[in-house]
C-alpha positions in Angstrom: 47.9 1.9 11.1 46.0 1.7 14.3 48.1 4.6 15.8 47.3 6.7 12.8 43.6 6.0 13.1 43.6 7.0 16.8 45.5 10.2 15.9 42.9 10.9 13.2 40.0 10.5 15.6 41.6 12.7 18.3 42.2 15.5 15.7 38.6 15.3 14.4 37.2 15.4 17.9 39.3 18.4 18.7 38.2 20.3 15.6 34.6 19.4 16.3 35.0 20.7 19.9 36.4 24.0 18.6 33.3 24.5 16.4 30.9 23.6 19.1 32.7 25.7 21.8 32.7 28.8 19.5 29.0 28.5 18.8 28.1 28.0 22.4 30.2 31.0 23.4 28.2 33.1 20.9 24.9 32.0 22.4 26.2 32.6 26.0 27.1 36.2 25.0 23.6 36.7 23.6 22.0 35.2 26.7 24.0 37.2 29.3 23.9 40.5 27.4 20.5 40.5 25.8 18.0 37.8 26.7 18.7 37.4 30.4 18.3 41.2 31.1 15.1 41.2 29.0 13.6 38.3 31.0 14.7 39.9 34.2 12.8 43.0 33.3 9.8 40.8 32.9 10.2 39.5 36.4 11.9 36.2 35.4 15.1 35.8 37.4 17.9 33.3 36.5 20.6 32.4 38.9 23.9 30.7 37.9 22.3 27.2 38.0 19.6 28.4 35.6 22.2 30.0 33.3 24.2 26.8 33.2 21.1 24.7 32.6 19.9 26.8 29.7 23.4 26.9 28.1 23.7 23.1 28.7 20.5 22.5 26.9 21.8 24.5 23.9 25.1 22.5 24.0 23.3 19.1 24.0 20.8 20.2 21.3 23.5 21.6 19.0 25.7 18.5 19.6 23.0 16.0 18.9 21.7 17.8 15.8 25.3 18.2 14.4 25.9 14.5 15.0 22.7 13.4 13.4 23.0 15.6 10.3 26.7 14.9 9.8 28.0 18.4 10.7 31.0 16.8 12.5 32.0 14.3 9.9 35.0 16.1 8.6 36.8 14.2 5.9 34.0 11.6 5.7 31.6 14.0 3.9 32.5 16.6 1.3 33.3 20.1 2.5 30.1 21.6 1.2 28.1 18.8 2.9 29.7 19.4 6.3 29.1 23.2 5.8 25.5 22.7 4.9 24.9 20.2 7.7 26.4 22.5 10.3 24.3 25.4 9.2 21.2 23.3 9.1 21.8 22.0 12.6 22.6 25.5 13.9 19.5 27.1 12.4 17.3 24.4 13.9 19.0 24.7 17.3 18.6 28.5 17.3 14.9 28.4 16.3 14.2 25.9 19.1 16.1 27.9 21.8 14.4 31.1 20.6 11.0 29.4 20.9 11.9 28.3 24.4 12.8 31.9 25.4 9.7 33.2 23.8 7.6 30.8 25.8 9.3 31.8 29.0 8.6 35.5 28.2 5.0 34.6 27.2 5.5 36.8 24.1 7.6 37.0 20.9 11.0 38.4 21.7 12.9 40.8 19.3 14.5 38.3 16.9 17.3 40.5 15.8 19.7 39.2 18.4 19.1 35.6 17.3 19.3 36.5 13.7 22.7 38.2 14.3 23.8 35.2 16.2 22.8 32.9 13.3 24.5 35.1 10.8 27.7 35.1 12.9 27.4 31.3 13.2 27.2 30.9 9.4 30.3 33.0 8.9 32.2 31.0 11.6 31.0 27.7 10.2 32.3 28.7 6.7 35.7 29.6 8.2 35.8 26.5 10.4 34.9 24.2 7.6 37.6 25.6 5.3 40.3 25.4 8.0 39.2 21.9 9.1 39.1 20.4 5.7 42.5 22.0 4.9 44.0 20.5 8.1 42.5 17.1 7.3 43.8 17.1 3.7 47.2 18.1 4.8 47.5 15.5 7.6 45.7 12.7 6.0 46.2 12.2 2.2 43.8 10.0 0.2 44.0 6.3 0.9 45.7 4.2 -1.8 43.3 1.4 -2.7 43.4 -1.8 -4.7 40.2 -2.6 -6.5 39.3 -6.3 -7.0 36.4 -7.0 -9.3 34.5 -9.9 -10.8 32.4 -10.1 -13.9 30.4 -7.0 -13.2 31.6 -3.8 -15.0 33.5 -1.4 -12.8 32.5 1.9 -14.2 29.8 2.6 -11.6 32.0 1.9 -8.6 34.9 3.8 -10.1 32.7 6.8 -10.7 31.6 6.7 -7.0 35.2 6.6 -5.7 36.3 9.3 -8.2 33.8 11.7 -6.8 35.9 11.7 -3.5 39.5 12.3 -4.8 40.3 13.9 -1.4 39.6 10.7 0.4 40.2 7.7 -1.9 42.6 6.9 -4.7 42.1 3.7 -6.7 45.7 2.9 -7.7 45.3 -0.4 -9.4 42.6 -2.8 -10.7 42.8 -6.6 -10.5 40.3 -9.2 -11.5 39.5 -12.1 -9.2 40.4 -14.4 -12.1 44.1 -13.5 -11.4 43.8 -15.6 -8.2 43.6 -14.9 -4.5 47.3 -15.6 -3.9 48.4 -12.9 -6.5 45.9 -10.4 -4.9 47.2 -11.1 -1.4 50.8 -10.5 -2.6 49.8 -7.3 -4.3 48.0 -6.0 -1.2 51.2 -6.2 0.9 53.0 -3.8 -1.5 51.6 -0.3 -0.8 47.9 -0.2 -0.2 45.9 1.3 2.6 42.8 -0.7 1.8 41.1 -3.2 -0.5 37.8 -2.6 -2.5 35.9 -5.8 -3.3 33.4 -5.3 -6.1 31.0 -8.2 -6.9 33.3 -11.2 -6.5 32.3 -14.8 -5.7 31.6 -15.5 -2.0 34.4 -18.1 -1.6 37.2 -15.8 -2.8 35.7 -12.9 -0.9 35.8 -14.8 2.4 39.5 -15.7 1.9 40.4 -12.1 1.2 38.4 -10.9 4.2 40.2 -13.2 6.6 43.5 -12.4 5.1 43.0 -8.6 5.4 41.4 -8.9 8.9 44.4 -10.8 10.2 46.8 -8.0 9.0 44.6 -5.0 10.0 44.0 -4.0 6.4 40.7 -2.2 5.9 38.3 -3.6 3.3 35.5 -1.8 1.5 32.7 -4.1 0.4 29.7 -3.3 -1.7 27.1 -5.7 -0.2 24.9 -8.1 -2.1 21.3 -8.7 -1.2 22.0 -11.6 1.1 24.5 -9.4 3.0 21.8 -6.8 3.6 19.4 -9.5 4.8 22.1 -10.7 7.3 22.0 -7.3 9.0 18.4 -8.0 10.2 19.2 -11.4 11.8 18.4 -12.3 15.4 21.3 -13.7 17.3 20.4 -16.8 19.2 22.3 -18.7 22.0 20.5 -22.1 22.3 23.5 -24.2 21.5 27.2 -23.9 22.1 27.7 -22.1 18.8 26.3 -18.7 17.6 23.2 -18.9 15.5 21.8 -16.2 13.3 18.1 -16.4 12.6 16.7 -14.9 9.4 12.9 -15.1 9.2 10.0 -13.8 7.2 9.9 -10.1 7.9 6.8 -8.5 9.5 6.1 -5.6 11.8 4.7 -6.5 15.1 1.2 -5.5 16.1 2.6 -2.8 18.4 4.9 -1.4 15.6 2.1 -1.3 13.1 -0.3 0.4 15.5 2.4 3.0 16.5 3.4 3.7 12.9 -0.2 4.2 11.9 -0.9 6.5 14.8 2.1 8.7 13.9 1.1 8.7 10.2 -2.5 9.6 11.0 -2.0 12.5 13.4 1.1 13.9 11.6 -0.6 13.9 8.2 -3.8 15.5 9.7 -1.8 18.3 11.3 0.4 18.8 8.1 -2.7 18.9 5.9 -4.0 21.8 7.9 -0.7 23.6 8.1 0.2 23.2 4.4 -3.3 23.9 3.0 -2.5 27.6 2.2 0.6 26.5 0.2 -1.4 23.8 -1.6 -4.0 26.3 -2.6 -1.3 28.6 -4.0 0.3 25.8 -5.9 -3.0 24.6 -7.3 -3.9 28.1 -8.6 -0.4 28.4 -10.2 -0.6 25.0 -11.9 -4.2 25.8 -13.2 -3.5 29.3 -14.4 -0.3 28.3 -16.3 -1.9 26.0 -18.9 -5.4 25.3 -17.8 -4.7 21.6 -17.3 -5.6 19.4 -14.3 -4.1 20.5 -11.0 -3.6 17.0 -9.6 -1.8 14.1 -11.2 -2.9 10.6 -10.3 -1.0 7.4 -11.0 -1.4 3.8 -9.9 1.4 2.7 -7.6 2.0 -0.4 -5.4 2.4 -0.5 -1.6 2.8 -3.3 0.9 2.0 -6.8 -0.5 1.7 -5.3 -4.0 -1.6 -3.6 -3.2 -2.4 -0.9 -5.8 -3.5 2.6 -5.0 -3.6 6.0 -6.8 -0.8 8.3 -5.7 -1.5 12.1 -5.8 0.9 14.8 -6.9 0.6 18.3 -8.2 1.2 18.1 -11.9 4.6 19.4 -12.8 4.8 18.3 -16.5 2.9 19.1 -19.6 -0.4 17.3 -20.0 0.9 15.4 -23.0 4.2 14.4 -21.3 3.5 10.7 -22.2 1.3 11.1 -25.2 3.0 8.1 -26.9 2.3 6.0 -23.8 6.0 5.4 -23.1 7.4 6.0 -19.6 10.5 8.1 -19.6 13.1 9.2 -17.0 12.9 12.8 -15.7 16.2 14.0 -17.0 18.3 16.9 -15.7 17.1 19.3 -18.5 13.7 17.8 -19.2 11.6 20.1 -21.6 8.4 18.4 -20.4 8.6 20.1 -17.0 6.7 23.3 -17.0 8.1 26.5 -15.4 5.7 26.1 -12.5 6.8 22.4 -12.3 10.5 23.3 -12.0 9.7 25.5 -8.9 7.4 23.0 -7.1 9.7 20.1 -7.9 12.7 21.9 -6.5 10.8 22.9 -3.3 9.1 19.4 -3.1 5.7 21.1 -3.1 4.5 18.7 -5.8 4.6 15.9 -3.2 2.2 17.7 -0.7 -1.0 16.0 -1.9 0.5 12.7 -0.8 -0.3 13.7 2.7 -3.9 12.7 1.8 -2.5 9.2 0.7 -0.9 8.9 4.1 -4.0 10.1 6.0 -6.0 7.5 4.2 -3.5 4.7 5.0 -2.3 4.1 1.4 1.2 5.2 2.4 3.3 5.9 5.4 5.7 8.9 6.0 8.7 6.5 5.9 9.1 3.5 3.7 10.3 2.5 0.2 9.0 4.9 -2.5 6.0 3.3 -4.3 6.5 2.1 -7.9 4.2 1.5 -10.8 3.1 -2.1 -11.3 4.5 -2.3 -14.9 7.9 -1.0 -13.7 8.0 -3.4 -10.8 7.4 -6.2 -13.4 10.3 -4.9 -15.5 12.7 -4.6 -12.5 11.9 -8.1 -11.3 13.1 -9.5 -14.6 16.5 -8.1 -13.8 16.2 -8.2 -10.0 13.8 -10.9 -8.7 14.5 -9.6 -5.2 12.8 -6.3 -6.0 9.5 -7.4 -4.5 11.2 -7.8 -1.1 10.8 -4.0 -0.7 7.0 -4.4 -0.6 7.1 -6.2 2.7 6.3 -2.8 4.3 4.0 0.0 3.4 5.3 2.5 0.8 6.5 5.8 2.0 6.6 9.5 1.2 10.3 9.4 2.1 12.6 6.6 3.1 16.1 5.2 3.6 16.9 5.4 -0.1 15.9 9.0 -0.3 17.9 10.0 2.8 21.1 8.1 1.9 20.8 8.0 -1.9 19.8 10.4 -4.6 17.0 10.7 -7.2 19.4 9.2 -9.8 20.8 6.4 -7.6 20.6 3.1 -9.5 17.6 0.9 -8.9 19.8 -1.9 -7.5 21.4 0.4 -5.0 18.0 1.8 -4.0 16.8 -1.7 -3.4 19.7 -2.4 -1.1 19.0 0.8 0.8 15.3 -0.1 1.2 16.1 -3.5 2.4 18.5 -2.1 4.9 15.6 0.0 6.3 13.3 -3.1 6.4 15.8 -5.3 8.1 16.6 -2.7 10.8 13.1 -1.3 11.3 12.2 0.5 14.5 9.9 3.4 15.4 13.1 5.3 16.4 14.5 4.7 12.9 11.4 6.2 11.4 11.7 9.3 13.6 15.3 9.7 12.8 14.6 9.4 9.0 11.8 12.0 9.4 14.3 14.5 10.9 17.0 13.6 8.3 14.4 14.1 5.5 14.2 17.8 6.5 17.9 18.2 5.5 17.4 16.3 2.2 14.6 18.7 1.2 17.3 21.4 0.9 19.9 19.4 -1.0 19.8 20.1 -4.7 21.3 16.7 -5.8 18.5 14.8 -4.1 16.1 16.0 -6.8 18.3 16.1 -9.9 17.3 14.0 -12.8 19.3 11.2 -14.4 22.1 11.9 -16.9 22.5 10.6 -20.4 24.7 7.7 -19.2 22.1 6.3 -16.8 19.3 6.8 -19.4 21.2 4.7 -22.0 22.0 2.0 -19.4 18.4 1.6 -18.4 17.3 1.6 -22.0 19.8 -1.2 -22.8 18.3 -3.2 -20.0 14.8 -2.3 -21.1 14.0 -0.8 -17.7 11.7 2.2 -17.5 11.9 4.7 -14.7 13.2 4.5 -11.1 10.6 5.6 -8.6 8.1 6.2 -11.4 8.6 10.0 -11.3 7.5 10.5 -14.9 4.1 12.1 -15.6 1.6 11.9 -18.3 -2.1 11.5 -19.1 -3.9 9.3 -16.7 
């Protein structure tokens, strides 16, 4: 098994190197045959060390962006996600390097060469993705997995694994009531891994140690205490390891730095996006004559209430009966203008003012309505843990989840952010949010199954994305 994994890693690294090398070669051709002669005519001379330095900068930039956005995660991500991530990384890298060249020339350079390079990159990425995914599927078939569950229904986890048939195959289901011994005997038969879905801690520990001793991989869906353990501080004050879990709070330095970033970035973005906000405001007003902005009470750190601002994307009477509803995939309450601004995330722009005022941060758990928080806490008392930090425009749950991710899974993602907080994590999530803005599944509404499930639990709306009269 270990030899197979090492082979897998070597092949993936080789495929990633081919992609990177081809793109760098394309940029080198553009540099030597177009941009370098142009700069030389302007009196800017580059020798071999300068050539290598500039190309090296492009290599590092493209590599880091591809790593961060997942462009090299062949087999781990779906083919279209790898393709999209590679394109996104390449476009950003090309824009940055073009800006550097323009600064050196002290004027805008003819962009046609860079546009042609980007177009060639997109074609190459498409070919490379198809070939790489084909090689991966041919060499590494889906892993045969054994699913062990407890009392919790398995439909949700089965749906998640079924969405990746190229990577995982649930071959058999067993309930923990069948006994640890029977499960261990079954594991030895034919499986590449074990999936543990909401089973008691005692049995889970026995299975973990059994699989670890035999180099069998285990996929675990963490519970809330597991997420909290990720933020522990390791201590060495005795002759045994100690993990310290304490009341979470940002340090004074972290709060000051986070607020400075929020203040200055929101101020700059308010200025830069003001023309777009004016256009959206006019479109919303002209369509039906209703109010341009939509205000709603939400909660931030410590349960403090504030009024969040959004451009109205639904009919004025969207909640005329006073009942909060999920924004579904084909919601007839959303206006034609609303469909456009929701898809482009332009409806969120007024929240820059909330950030500027200090109600919210750029990164943090999305703010919820007080009444929805109260409903969630009946099912999940831990839901108030996510209010240990200031609410955010975007966050861990938005980057690694989707709009229709279940509230419990979003809670675990938000707690992962809180327990691993750092300024660098904020900056990383800001950059990753740029990619999410262009992913269609990050804004899709919930389907009928999720709506029914939430109604049965008498839970209203995740993230409070419904709209109505204030």
